[in-house]
N, C-alpha and C positions, 0 to 999 in steps of 0.2 A: 283174752282176743282169741277170737274163732280163728281157725285153720282149716284150710280146705279140707282137711280127712276128716273134719267134722261136720261136716255138713254134704247133701245131696241134692242135687236140681232134680226136681218128679214133673215129667210133662203128662197131660190128660188131656180127654175131652169132659167137657162142663155137661148137665142136663140140658142144656140149650146145643148140644154139638160143635161148640167153640173150645180151639185149643186153649189151654191155661199152663203156666207150672206153678209149684211150691219150691223154696227153702226149705228142705227139713235138716234140723241138727238131728246127729244119733241119738239123742234121747227123746225121738218123735215130734218135737212141739216143733209150728211152720213158724220160720223166722224171716220169712219174705214170700211174696205173692206176687201174681204179673199184675194184677188191680184190675185188668181187663182180659176181654177173649180175645184170640187170635182166630184168622178165617182158617190158619194151616198151622201144620205141624214147625213148617219151616221156619212159618213167621215167628211161632211161639219161641222156637230155638235160638233164632236171631234175638229175639228181648232177652234172653236169658245172653248170650256174649253181650252186647250192649252192656246189660249192669255189671259184667265181670269186668268189662275193659273199661269201663265210664269213671268206676264206683271205687276201684281197690283202696283208696285210700281217701274219700269222701270226707269233707268235714265235718262236725256236729255242730250244728246252730242252735241254741236254745230260745224258746221263743216263749217268753214270760207274757201270761195274761194281765199283768199290771201294768200300769205305765209308769 
């Protein structure tokens, strides 16, 4: 299981000038990203806080393609 010391959130601007974040594992792999651009760094950081607050024990749901 991933511990808090195994990953770091990085906040940056993209080519369009939007703020985004990545969650980077210590091995360099991106394990999550914002999925959208934000108009301000503050909004991007609020997105990070929302993920940290709302998904610490998120359930894993398997979606099968077969019916």
